[in-house]
All heavy atoms as a GROMACS GRO file, in nm:
protein
  550
    1MET      N    1  -0.478   1.753  -1.628
    1MET     CA    2  -0.355   1.684  -1.579
    1MET      C    3  -0.320   1.746  -1.446
    1MET      O    4  -0.325   1.866  -1.423
    1MET     CB    5  -0.257   1.719  -1.688
    1MET     CG    6  -0.114   1.644  -1.655
    1MET     SD    7  -0.017   1.660  -1.794
    1MET     CE    8   0.143   1.639  -1.721
    2GLU      N    9  -0.283   1.656  -1.348
    2GLU     CA   10  -0.240   1.695  -1.218
    2GLU      C   11  -0.108   1.764  -1.210
    2GLU      O   12  -0.018   1.718  -1.290
    2GLU     CB   13  -0.238   1.579  -1.119
    2GLU     CG   14  -0.378   1.540  -1.074
    2GLU     CD   15  -0.368   1.433  -0.956
    2GLU    OE1   16  -0.263   1.426  -0.887
    2GLU    OE2   17  -0.472   1.373  -0.938
    3SER      N   18  -0.089   1.865  -1.132
    3SER     CA   19   0.042   1.919  -1.128
    3SER      C   20   0.125   1.829  -1.030
    3SER      O   21   0.067   1.759  -0.946
    3SER     CB   22   0.042   2.054  -1.067
    3SER     OG   23  -0.004   2.058  -0.928
    4PRO      N   24   0.253   1.836  -1.039
    4PRO     CA   25   0.338   1.759  -0.946
    4PRO      C   26   0.329   1.783  -0.807
    4PRO      O   27   0.335   1.696  -0.717
    4PRO     CB   28   0.493   1.791  -0.989
    4PRO     CG   29   0.476   1.845  -1.132
    4PRO     CD   30   0.339   1.908  -1.137
    5ASP      N   31   0.273   1.912  -0.768
    5ASP     CA   32   0.241   1.928  -0.625
    5ASP      C   33   0.128   1.856  -0.576
    5ASP      O   34   0.118   1.835  -0.454
    5ASP     CB   35   0.197   2.077  -0.619
    5ASP     CG   36   0.320   2.175  -0.649
    5ASP    OD1   37   0.431   2.129  -0.642
    5ASP    OD2   38   0.288   2.288  -0.680
    6HIS      N   39   0.042   1.804  -0.658
    6HIS     CA   40  -0.068   1.728  -0.613
    6HIS      C   41  -0.060   1.570  -0.639
    6HIS      O   42  -0.148   1.494  -0.609
    6HIS     CB   43  -0.200   1.770  -0.684
    6HIS     CG   44  -0.241   1.904  -0.641
    6HIS    ND1   45  -0.210   2.026  -0.719
    6HIS    CD2   46  -0.302   1.958  -0.541
    6HIS    CE1   47  -0.246   2.126  -0.655
    6HIS    NE2   48  -0.320   2.089  -0.543
    7ALA      N   49   0.063   1.535  -0.680
    7ALA     CA   50   0.095   1.394  -0.708
    7ALA      C   51   0.100   1.320  -0.574
    7ALA      O   52   0.150   1.369  -0.474
    7ALA     CB   53   0.214   1.368  -0.786
    8PRO      N   54   0.053   1.203  -0.571
    8PRO     CA   55   0.064   1.124  -0.441
    8PRO      C   56   0.211   1.092  -0.426
    8PRO      O   57   0.297   1.080  -0.511
    8PRO     CB   58  -0.014   0.990  -0.467
    8PRO     CG   59  -0.019   0.979  -0.615
    8PRO     CD   60  -0.017   1.119  -0.672
    9PRO      N   61   0.254   1.078  -0.302
    9PRO     CA   62   0.394   1.049  -0.257
    9PRO      C   63   0.449   0.917  -0.313
    9PRO      O   64   0.560   0.903  -0.342
    9PRO     CB   65   0.397   1.046  -0.105
    9PRO     CG   66   0.252   1.030  -0.066
    9PRO     CD   67   0.167   1.086  -0.173
   10PHE      N   68   0.353   0.835  -0.334
   10PHE     CA   69   0.384   0.691  -0.391
   10PHE      C   70   0.302   0.679  -0.510
   10PHE      O   71   0.185   0.640  -0.494
   10PHE     CB   72   0.368   0.581  -0.284
   10PHE     CG   73   0.414   0.439  -0.328
   10PHE    CD1   74   0.557   0.437  -0.353
   10PHE    CD2   75   0.329   0.347  -0.356
   10PHE    CE1   76   0.600   0.308  -0.397
   10PHE    CE2   77   0.383   0.231  -0.407
   10PHE     CZ   78   0.513   0.202  -0.426
   11PRO      N   79   0.359   0.701  -0.626
   11PRO     CA   80   0.278   0.699  -0.744
   11PRO      C   81   0.215   0.559  -0.780
   11PRO      O   82   0.118   0.555  -0.865
   11PRO     CB   83   0.374   0.739  -0.861
   11PRO     CG   84   0.508   0.725  -0.806
   11PRO     CD   85   0.487   0.733  -0.655
   12HIS      N   86   0.255   0.456  -0.719
   12HIS     CA   87   0.205   0.316  -0.760
   12HIS      C   88   0.101   0.275  -0.649
   12HIS      O   89   0.067   0.158  -0.648
   12HIS     CB   90   0.320   0.223  -0.766
   12HIS     CG   91   0.424   0.259  -0.860
   12HIS    ND1   92   0.408   0.272  -0.989
   12HIS    CD2   93   0.561   0.303  -0.832
   12HIS    CE1   94   0.524   0.316  -1.051
   12HIS    NE2   95   0.618   0.323  -0.952
   13ALA      N   96   0.048   0.367  -0.586
   13ALA     CA   97  -0.058   0.333  -0.475
   13ALA      C   98  -0.169   0.254  -0.538
   13ALA      O   99  -0.222   0.159  -0.484
   13ALA     CB  100  -0.103   0.460  -0.409
   14LEU      N  101  -0.226   0.307  -0.643
   14LEU     CA  102  -0.341   0.233  -0.705
   14LEU      C  103  -0.298   0.094  -0.756
   14LEU      O  104  -0.390   0.003  -0.745
   14LEU     CB  105  -0.395   0.318  -0.822
   14LEU     CG  106  -0.463   0.456  -0.789
   14LEU    CD1  107  -0.500   0.522  -0.910
   14LEU    CD2  108  -0.572   0.434  -0.689
   15ALA      N  109  -0.180   0.075  -0.791
   15ALA     CA  110  -0.134  -0.060  -0.832
   15ALA      C  111  -0.141  -0.147  -0.707
   15ALA      O  112  -0.174  -0.267  -0.724
   15ALA     CB  113  -0.002  -0.059  -0.884
   16LEU      N  114  -0.101  -0.101  -0.585
   16LEU     CA  115  -0.112  -0.182  -0.469
   16LEU      C  116  -0.256  -0.227  -0.438
   16LEU      O  117  -0.279  -0.339  -0.411
   16LEU     CB  118  -0.060  -0.107  -0.349
   16LEU     CG  119   0.094  -0.072  -0.346
   16LEU    CD1  120   0.126   0.014  -0.223
   16LEU    CD2  121   0.180  -0.196  -0.350
   17ARG      N  122  -0.351  -0.133  -0.450
   17ARG     CA  123  -0.486  -0.162  -0.421
   17ARG      C  124  -0.540  -0.261  -0.523
   17ARG      O  125  -0.613  -0.363  -0.490
   17ARG     CB  126  -0.562  -0.036  -0.422
   17ARG     CG  127  -0.717  -0.063  -0.408
   17ARG     CD  128  -0.802   0.055  -0.422
   17ARG     NE  129  -0.774   0.147  -0.306
   17ARG     CZ  130  -0.814   0.275  -0.298
   17ARG    NH1  131  -0.893   0.326  -0.391
   17ARG    NH2  132  -0.780   0.338  -0.194
   18SER      N  133  -0.509  -0.240  -0.657
   18SER     CA  134  -0.544  -0.326  -0.756
   18SER      C  135  -0.503  -0.475  -0.739
   18SER      O  136  -0.575  -0.553  -0.760
   18SER     CB  137  -0.518  -0.272  -0.901
   18SER     OG  138  -0.576  -0.140  -0.919
   19ARG      N  139  -0.384  -0.476  -0.701
   19ARG     CA  140  -0.317  -0.611  -0.690
   19ARG      C  141  -0.384  -0.678  -0.570
   19ARG      O  142  -0.412  -0.794  -0.584
   19ARG     CB  143  -0.162  -0.590  -0.666
   19ARG     CG  144  -0.094  -0.719  -0.655
   19ARG     CD  145  -0.072  -0.788  -0.792
   19ARG     NE  146   0.009  -0.910  -0.759
   19ARG     CZ  147  -0.015  -1.014  -0.830
   19ARG    NH1  148  -0.080  -1.023  -0.927
   19ARG    NH2  149   0.069  -1.117  -0.812
   20ARG      N  150  -0.398  -0.617  -0.460
   20ARG     CA  151  -0.461  -0.676  -0.340
   20ARG      C  152  -0.604  -0.718  -0.375
   20ARG      O  153  -0.641  -0.833  -0.353
   20ARG     CB  154  -0.465  -0.571  -0.222
   20ARG     CG  155  -0.535  -0.633  -0.103
   20ARG     CD  156  -0.560  -0.530   0.008
   20ARG     NE  157  -0.630  -0.412  -0.030
   20ARG     CZ  158  -0.761  -0.398  -0.032
   20ARG    NH1  159  -0.833  -0.513  -0.019
   20ARG    NH2  160  -0.826  -0.288  -0.071
   21ARG      N  161  -0.676  -0.637  -0.452
   21ARG     CA  162  -0.810  -0.680  -0.484
   21ARG      C  163  -0.811  -0.793  -0.588
   21ARG      O  164  -0.896  -0.891  -0.576
   21ARG     CB  165  -0.886  -0.563  -0.539
   21ARG     CG  166  -0.927  -0.466  -0.443
   21ARG     CD  167  -0.999  -0.340  -0.500
   21ARG     NE  168  -1.046  -0.249  -0.399
   21ARG     CZ  169  -1.097  -0.141  -0.424
   21ARG    NH1  170  -1.115  -0.098  -0.544
   21ARG    NH2  171  -1.141  -0.055  -0.329
   22LEU      N  172  -0.720  -0.792  -0.679
   22LEU     CA  173  -0.709  -0.900  -0.780
   22LEU      C  174  -0.678  -1.026  -0.715
   22LEU      O  175  -0.724  -1.128  -0.748
   22LEU     CB  176  -0.594  -0.871  -0.872
   22LEU     CG  177  -0.569  -0.972  -0.990
   22LEU    CD1  178  -0.682  -0.971  -1.091
   22LEU    CD2  179  -0.438  -0.937  -1.062
   23LEU      N  180  -0.593  -1.023  -0.608
   23LEU     CA  181  -0.563  -1.148  -0.532
   23LEU      C  182  -0.674  -1.189  -0.428
   23LEU      O  183  -0.661  -1.294  -0.363
   23LEU     CB  184  -0.434  -1.141  -0.467
   23LEU     CG  185  -0.306  -1.115  -0.543
   23LEU    CD1  186  -0.188  -1.069  -0.473
   23LEU    CD2  187  -0.286  -1.244  -0.627
   24GLY      N  188  -0.773  -1.103  -0.417
   24GLY     CA  189  -0.879  -1.131  -0.321
   24GLY      C  190  -0.847  -1.123  -0.181
   24GLY      O  191  -0.904  -1.194  -0.090
   25ILE      N  192  -0.755  -1.036  -0.144
   25ILE     CA  193  -0.705  -1.027  -0.006
   25ILE      C  194  -0.786  -0.907   0.061
   25ILE      O  195  -0.768  -0.801   0.018
   25ILE     CB  196  -0.558  -1.002  -0.001
   25ILE    CG1  197  -0.479  -1.116  -0.070
   25ILE    CG2  198  -0.514  -0.988   0.149
   25ILE    CD1  199  -0.329  -1.090  -0.089
   26PRO      N  200  -0.861  -0.934   0.161
   26PRO     CA  201  -0.924  -0.824   0.234
   26PRO      C  202  -0.829  -0.720   0.292
   26PRO      O  203  -0.722  -0.771   0.338
   26PRO     CB  204  -1.009  -0.894   0.342
   26PRO     CG  205  -1.028  -1.033   0.302
   26PRO     CD  206  -0.890  -1.062   0.224
   27LEU      N  207  -0.855  -0.595   0.287
   27LEU     CA  208  -0.766  -0.503   0.338
   27LEU      C  209  -0.732  -0.528   0.491
   27LEU      O  210  -0.623  -0.511   0.524
   27LEU     CB  211  -0.838  -0.358   0.326
   27LEU     CG  212  -0.745  -0.247   0.367
   27LEU    CD1  213  -0.742  -0.137   0.272
   27LEU    CD2  214  -0.798  -0.187   0.511
   28ARG      N  215  -0.830  -0.562   0.573
   28ARG     CA  216  -0.806  -0.579   0.710
   28ARG      C  217  -0.715  -0.702   0.742
   28ARG      O  218  -0.634  -0.695   0.818
   28ARG     CB  219  -0.936  -0.603   0.791
   28ARG     CG  220  -1.019  -0.476   0.795
   28ARG     CD  221  -1.133  -0.477   0.900
   28ARG     NE  222  -1.205  -0.354   0.908
   28ARG     CZ  223  -1.154  -0.250   0.980
   28ARG    NH1  224  -1.050  -0.265   1.050
   28ARG    NH2  225  -1.234  -0.138   0.988
   29THR      N  226  -0.726  -0.797   0.643
   29THR     CA  227  -0.651  -0.919   0.663
   29THR      C  228  -0.492  -0.882   0.631
   29THR      O  229  -0.403  -0.922   0.702
   29THR     CB  230  -0.685  -1.030   0.562
   29THR    OG1  231  -0.820  -1.070   0.598
   29THR    CG2  232  -0.595  -1.156   0.571
   30LEU      N  233  -0.475  -0.807   0.518
   30LEU     CA  234  -0.340  -0.771   0.485
   30LEU      C  235  -0.285  -0.678   0.594
   30LEU      O  236  -0.166  -0.687   0.623
   30LEU     CB  237  -0.339  -0.706   0.344
   30LEU     CG  238  -0.205  -0.669   0.291
   30LEU    CD1  239  -0.106  -0.793   0.291
   30LEU    CD2  240  -0.220  -0.603   0.160
   31ALA      N  241  -0.365  -0.579   0.634
   31ALA     CA  242  -0.317  -0.488   0.733
   31ALA      C  243  -0.267  -0.556   0.854
   31ALA      O  244  -0.158  -0.536   0.915
   31ALA     CB  245  -0.423  -0.386   0.767
   32GLN      N  246  -0.352  -0.664   0.906
   32GLN     CA  247  -0.311  -0.735   1.020
   32GLN      C  248  -0.186  -0.824   0.989
   32GLN      O  249  -0.100  -0.826   1.082
   32GLN     CB  250  -0.422  -0.841   1.058
   32GLN     CG  251  -0.400  -0.919   1.185
   32GLN     CD  252  -0.521  -1.003   1.224
   32GLN    OE1  253  -0.600  -1.045   1.130
   32GLN    NE2  254  -0.521  -1.047   1.348
   33GLU      N  255  -0.167  -0.885   0.888
   33GLU     CA  256  -0.045  -0.958   0.853
   33GLU      C  257   0.074  -0.859   0.850
   33GLU      O  258   0.186  -0.906   0.886
   33GLU     CB  259  -0.053  -1.028   0.718
   33GLU     CG  260  -0.159  -1.148   0.725
   33GLU     CD  261  -0.170  -1.209   0.593
   33GLU    OE1  262  -0.101  -1.182   0.487
   33GLU    OE2  263  -0.268  -1.291   0.576
   34ALA      N  264   0.057  -0.735   0.808
   34ALA     CA  265   0.170  -0.647   0.794
   34ALA      C  266   0.184  -0.567   0.930
   34ALA      O  267   0.275  -0.481   0.938
   34ALA     CB  268   0.140  -0.551   0.686
   35ALA      N  269   0.104  -0.593   1.029
   35ALA     CA  270   0.107  -0.517   1.156
   35ALA      C  271   0.085  -0.374   1.144
   35ALA      O  272   0.149  -0.291   1.191
   35ALA     CB  273   0.242  -0.544   1.229
   36LEU      N  274  -0.027  -0.344   1.052
   36LEU     CA  275  -0.056  -0.200   1.034
   36LEU      C  276  -0.203  -0.183   1.070
   36LEU      O  277  -0.282  -0.278   1.066
   36LEU     CB  278  -0.041  -0.175   0.876
   36LEU     CG  279   0.094  -0.174   0.812
   36LEU    CD1  280   0.081  -0.158   0.668
   36LEU    CD2  281   0.184  -0.075   0.877
   37ALA      N  282  -0.240  -0.066   1.102
   37ALA     CA  283  -0.373  -0.027   1.127
   37ALA      C  284  -0.432  -0.021   0.985
   37ALA      O  285  -0.375   0.021   0.882
   37ALA     CB  286  -0.389   0.113   1.179
   38PRO      N  287  -0.560  -0.075   0.964
   38PRO     CA  288  -0.630  -0.079   0.838
   38PRO      C  289  -0.638   0.068   0.775
   38PRO      O  290  -0.623   0.080   0.654
   38PRO     CB  291  -0.771  -0.138   0.868
   38PRO     CG  292  -0.756  -0.216   0.996
   38PRO     CD  293  -0.641  -0.147   1.075
   39GLU      N  294  -0.651   0.171   0.865
   39GLU     CA  295  -0.662   0.306   0.820
   39GLU      C  296  -0.536   0.345   0.753
   39GLU      O  297  -0.538   0.419   0.650
   39GLU     CB  298  -0.696   0.393   0.936
   39GLU     CG  299  -0.838   0.375   0.994
   39GLU     CD  300  -0.837   0.256   1.089
   39GLU    OE1  301  -0.731   0.208   1.135
   39GLU    OE2  302  -0.944   0.208   1.122
   40LEU      N  303  -0.410   0.302   0.809
   40LEU     CA  304  -0.301   0.339   0.746
   40LEU      C  305  -0.278   0.265   0.604
   40LEU      O  306  -0.225   0.327   0.516
   40LEU     CB  307  -0.182   0.303   0.831
   40LEU     CG  308  -0.034   0.337   0.785
   40LEU    CD1  309  -0.018   0.471   0.750
   40LEU    CD2  310   0.061   0.296   0.893
   41LEU      N  311  -0.309   0.139   0.593
   41LEU     CA  312  -0.300   0.072   0.462
   41LEU      C  313  -0.403   0.136   0.366
   41LEU      O  314  -0.360   0.152   0.252
   41LEU     CB  315  -0.329  -0.079   0.485
   41LEU     CG  316  -0.324  -0.163   0.355
   41LEU    CD1  317  -0.182  -0.141   0.290
   41LEU    CD2  318  -0.353  -0.305   0.391
   42GLU      N  319  -0.512   0.176   0.409
   42GLU     CA  320  -0.604   0.259   0.311
   42GLU      C  321  -0.537   0.383   0.268
   42GLU      O  322  -0.547   0.410   0.151
   42GLU     CB  323  -0.733   0.293   0.399
   42GLU     CG  324  -0.828   0.174   0.411
   42GLU     CD  325  -0.956   0.216   0.483
   42GLU    OE1  326  -0.946   0.293   0.577
   42GLU    OE2  327  -1.061   0.167   0.446
   43ALA      N  328  -0.465   0.458   0.363
   43ALA     CA  329  -0.400   0.578   0.310
   43ALA      C  330  -0.279   0.545   0.217
   43ALA      O  331  -0.266   0.619   0.121
   43ALA     CB  332  -0.340   0.647   0.436
   44VAL      N  333  -0.217   0.431   0.236
   44VAL     CA  334  -0.116   0.392   0.147
   44VAL      C  335  -0.178   0.371   0.008
   44VAL      O  336  -0.129   0.413  -0.092
   44VAL     CB  337  -0.043   0.263   0.188
   44VAL    CG1  338   0.042   0.197   0.073
   44VAL    CG2  339   0.040   0.297   0.321
   45GLU      N  340  -0.296   0.296   0.007
   45GLU     CA  341  -0.352   0.266  -0.119
   45GLU      C  342  -0.409   0.389  -0.194
   45GLU      O  343  -0.430   0.390  -0.318
   45GLU     CB  344  -0.460   0.156  -0.100
   45GLU     CG  345  -0.411   0.015  -0.068
   45GLU     CD  346  -0.523  -0.083  -0.057
   45GLU    OE1  347  -0.640  -0.051  -0.057
   45GLU    OE2  348  -0.484  -0.208  -0.054
   46ARG      N  349  -0.440   0.490  -0.116
   46ARG     CA  350  -0.484   0.613  -0.173
   46ARG      C  351  -0.380   0.699  -0.221
   46ARG      O  352  -0.409   0.816  -0.283
   46ARG     CB  353  -0.577   0.692  -0.074
   46ARG     CG  354  -0.712   0.633  -0.051
   46ARG     CD  355  -0.805   0.728   0.028
   46ARG     NE  356  -0.740   0.772   0.154
   46ARG     CZ  357  -0.765   0.722   0.270
   46ARG    NH1  358  -0.848   0.616   0.279
   46ARG    NH2  359  -0.701   0.769   0.370
   47GLY      N  360  -0.257   0.663  -0.191
   47GLY     CA  361  -0.141   0.742  -0.233
   47GLY      C  362  -0.112   0.857  -0.133
   47GLY      O  363  -0.036   0.938  -0.170
   48GLU      N  364  -0.172   0.860  -0.019
   48GLU     CA  365  -0.157   0.957   0.078
   48GLU      C  366  -0.043   0.927   0.173
   48GLU      O  367  -0.006   1.020   0.248
   48GLU     CB  368  -0.285   0.984   0.167
   48GLU     CG  369  -0.400   1.022   0.081
   48GLU     CD  370  -0.537   1.030   0.150
   48GLU    OE1  371  -0.543   0.982   0.275
   48GLU    OE2  372  -0.622   1.053   0.083
   49TYR      N  373   0.011   0.819   0.182
   49TYR     CA  374   0.115   0.778   0.263
   49TYR      C  375   0.209   0.684   0.190
   49TYR      O  376   0.164   0.589   0.114
   49TYR     CB  377   0.062   0.693   0.383
   49TYR     CG  378   0.168   0.680   0.496
   49TYR    CD1  379   0.186   0.769   0.590
   49TYR    CD2  380   0.246   0.566   0.497
   49TYR    CE1  381   0.276   0.752   0.698
   49TYR    CE2  382   0.339   0.545   0.592
   49TYR     CZ  383   0.350   0.640   0.704
   49TYR     OH  384   0.444   0.612   0.796
   50ASP      N  385   0.341   0.716   0.185
   50ASP     CA  386   0.433   0.652   0.109
   50ASP      C  387   0.477   0.508   0.190
   50ASP      O  388   0.523   0.513   0.305
   50ASP     CB  389   0.560   0.730   0.097
   50ASP     CG  390   0.673   0.682   0.002
   50ASP    OD1  391   0.671   0.551  -0.022
   50ASP    OD2  392   0.741   0.764  -0.063
   51PRO      N  393   0.452   0.396   0.121
   51PRO     CA  394   0.477   0.278   0.192
   51PRO      C  395   0.636   0.250   0.217
   51PRO      O  396   0.665   0.167   0.293
   51PRO     CB  397   0.422   0.169   0.096
   51PRO     CG  398   0.435   0.230  -0.037
   51PRO     CD  399   0.396   0.376  -0.004
   52ARG      N  400   0.722   0.332   0.153
   52ARG     CA  401   0.861   0.316   0.179
   52ARG      C  402   0.894   0.372   0.315
   52ARG      O  403   1.000   0.344   0.367
   52ARG     CB  404   0.936   0.392   0.073
   52ARG     CG  405   0.918   0.322  -0.074
   52ARG     CD  406   0.976   0.408  -0.182
   52ARG     NE  407   0.886   0.524  -0.200
   52ARG     CZ  408   0.899   0.606  -0.304
   52ARG    NH1  409   0.984   0.589  -0.384
   52ARG    NH2  410   0.815   0.714  -0.302
   53SER      N  411   0.793   0.446   0.378
   53SER     CA  412   0.808   0.491   0.518
   53SER      C  413   0.769   0.392   0.617
   53SER      O  414   0.783   0.414   0.744
   53SER     CB  415   0.745   0.625   0.533
   53SER     OG  416   0.788   0.712   0.443
   54LEU      N  417   0.699   0.284   0.586
   54LEU     CA  418   0.660   0.186   0.674
   54LEU      C  419   0.769   0.103   0.739
   54LEU      O  420   0.881   0.103   0.692
   54LEU     CB  421   0.563   0.082   0.604
   54LEU     CG  422   0.440   0.146   0.539
   54LEU    CD1  423   0.360   0.036   0.466
   54LEU    CD2  424   0.337   0.207   0.653
   55HIS      N  425   0.745   0.044   0.852
   55HIS     CA  426   0.843  -0.039   0.916
   55HIS      C  427   0.881  -0.156   0.832
   55HIS      O  428   0.804  -0.190   0.739
   55HIS     CB  429   0.812  -0.075   1.051
   55HIS     CG  430   0.672  -0.162   1.059
   55HIS    ND1  431   0.671  -0.291   1.035
   55HIS    CD2  432   0.544  -0.119   1.092
   55HIS    CE1  433   0.541  -0.328   1.044
   55HIS    NE2  434   0.464  -0.232   1.087
   56ALA      N  435   1.006  -0.212   0.848
   56ALA     CA  436   1.051  -0.310   0.758
   56ALA      C  437   0.962  -0.439   0.739
   56ALA      O  438   0.948  -0.487   0.631
   56ALA     CB  439   1.194  -0.356   0.801
   57LEU      N  440   0.896  -0.480   0.855
   57LEU     CA  441   0.817  -0.597   0.839
   57LEU      C  442   0.698  -0.562   0.740
   57LEU      O  443   0.658  -0.649   0.662
   57LEU     CB  444   0.757  -0.622   0.985
   57LEU     CG  445   0.650  -0.739   0.975
   57LEU    CD1  446   0.706  -0.882   0.926
   57LEU    CD2  447   0.595  -0.765   1.110
   58ALA      N  448   0.636  -0.457   0.766
   58ALA     CA  449   0.525  -0.416   0.678
   58ALA      C  450   0.563  -0.414   0.526
   58ALA      O  451   0.488  -0.464   0.448
   58ALA     CB  452   0.467  -0.277   0.718
   59ARG      N  453   0.676  -0.358   0.504
   59ARG     CA  454   0.719  -0.345   0.364
   59ARG      C  455   0.744  -0.481   0.303
   59ARG      O  456   0.709  -0.511   0.195
   59ARG     CB  457   0.857  -0.262   0.351
   59ARG     CG  458   0.825  -0.117   0.372
   59ARG     CD  459   0.954  -0.026   0.338
   59ARG     NE  460   1.077  -0.084   0.391
   59ARG     CZ  461   1.137  -0.052   0.506
   59ARG    NH1  462   1.065   0.020   0.594
   59ARG    NH2  463   1.244  -0.105   0.528
   60GLN      N  464   0.803  -0.573   0.386
   60GLN     CA  465   0.839  -0.707   0.344
   60GLN      C  466   0.701  -0.789   0.322
   60GLN      O  467   0.688  -0.853   0.215
   60GLN     CB  468   0.913  -0.780   0.449
   60GLN     CG  469   1.055  -0.743   0.469
   60GLN     CD  470   1.131  -0.794   0.579
   60GLN    OE1  471   1.070  -0.873   0.664
   60GLN    NE2  472   1.256  -0.763   0.598
   61VAL      N  473   0.607  -0.772   0.409
   61VAL     CA  474   0.478  -0.846   0.392
   61VAL      C  475   0.412  -0.792   0.270
   61VAL      O  476   0.352  -0.872   0.183
   61VAL     CB  477   0.392  -0.839   0.513
   61VAL    CG1  478   0.242  -0.873   0.488
   61VAL    CG2  479   0.455  -0.902   0.634
   62LEU      N  480   0.406  -0.659   0.246
   62LEU     CA  481   0.333  -0.613   0.138
   62LEU      C  482   0.400  -0.652   0.007
   62LEU      O  483   0.336  -0.698  -0.090
   62LEU     CB  484   0.322  -0.461   0.134
   62LEU     CG  485   0.243  -0.399   0.252
   62LEU    CD1  486   0.251  -0.250   0.262
   62LEU    CD2  487   0.092  -0.443   0.229
   63ALA      N  488   0.531  -0.646   0.001
   63ALA     CA  489   0.613  -0.674  -0.114
   63ALA      C  490   0.587  -0.831  -0.152
   63ALA      O  491   0.564  -0.867  -0.259
   63ALA     CB  492   0.760  -0.641  -0.100
   64ARG      N  493   0.595  -0.918  -0.049
   64ARG     CA  494   0.581  -1.060  -0.064
   64ARG      C  495   0.445  -1.097  -0.110
   64ARG      O  496   0.433  -1.168  -0.198
   64ARG     CB  497   0.632  -1.129   0.062
   64ARG     CG  498   0.634  -1.288   0.039
   64ARG     CD  499   0.660  -1.356   0.166
   64ARG     NE  500   0.542  -1.337   0.259
   64ARG     CZ  501   0.560  -1.289   0.381
   64ARG    NH1  502   0.672  -1.248   0.435
   64ARG    NH2  503   0.455  -1.270   0.462
   65THR      N  504   0.352  -1.058  -0.035
   65THR     CA  505   0.217  -1.091  -0.046
   65THR      C  506   0.158  -1.043  -0.190
   65THR      O  507   0.081  -1.121  -0.253
   65THR     CB  508   0.115  -1.044   0.063
   65THR    OG1  509   0.179  -1.088   0.191
   65THR    CG2  510  -0.017  -1.082   0.047
   66LEU      N  511   0.189  -0.920  -0.214
   66LEU     CA  512   0.140  -0.857  -0.342
   66LEU      C  513   0.234  -0.875  -0.457
   66LEU      O  514   0.191  -0.836  -0.567
   66LEU     CB  515   0.110  -0.713  -0.319
   66LEU     CG  516   0.006  -0.677  -0.208
   66LEU    CD1  517  -0.004  -0.528  -0.188
   66LEU    CD2  518  -0.130  -0.743  -0.231
   67ASP      N  519   0.343  -0.935  -0.437
   67ASP     CA  520   0.448  -0.960  -0.541
   67ASP      C  521   0.486  -0.821  -0.609
   67ASP      O  522   0.464  -0.811  -0.735
   67ASP     CB  523   0.402  -1.061  -0.642
   67ASP     CG  524   0.517  -1.111  -0.733
   67ASP    OD1  525   0.630  -1.100  -0.686
   67ASP    OD2  526   0.486  -1.155  -0.840
   68VAL      N  527   0.511  -0.722  -0.532
   68VAL     CA  528   0.547  -0.595  -0.586
   68VAL      C  529   0.678  -0.545  -0.522
   68VAL      O  530   0.716  -0.599  -0.418
   68VAL     CB  531   0.437  -0.480  -0.559
   68VAL    CG1  532   0.306  -0.513  -0.634
   68VAL    CG2  533   0.412  -0.466  -0.404
   69GLU      N  534   0.737  -0.448  -0.577
   69GLU     CA  535   0.860  -0.396  -0.532
   69GLU      C  536   0.819  -0.259  -0.455
   69GLU      O  537   0.752  -0.174  -0.513
   69GLU     CB  538   0.957  -0.360  -0.647
   69GLU     CG  539   1.108  -0.333  -0.596
   69GLU     CD  540   1.194  -0.325  -0.712
   69GLU    OE1  541   1.189  -0.421  -0.803
   69GLU    OE2  542   1.276  -0.233  -0.715
   70ILE      N  543   0.860  -0.236  -0.334
   70ILE     CA  544   0.834  -0.121  -0.256
   70ILE      C  545   0.972  -0.059  -0.214
   70ILE      O  546   1.063  -0.126  -0.180
   70ILE     CB  547   0.752  -0.151  -0.135
   70ILE    CG1  548   0.614  -0.209  -0.172
   70ILE    CG2  549   0.739  -0.029  -0.041
   70ILE    CD1  550   0.526  -0.248  -0.059
   0.00000   0.00000   0.00000
C-alpha cells in the first residue's frame, strides 16, 4: 500500500487516461484542443501534475471532452 507521501496530486489521473482511451481520443489531439503540450497532458494522466492547476480553457476542454469533473 502506498503511503500518502507517494500519492499522486490528482488521484483520478488514471481515470482521465482511461476515459480518453475509451473514447478513442489520441493524446496529441486532446492536448492540442486543450492548448497543452502533449508532455504536460501525459504528466497529468500519470498523476504527476494536478489538472486543477491548468489554465481555465484546458480544464474546460478536458472536463467537457472526457465528461469528467476537474
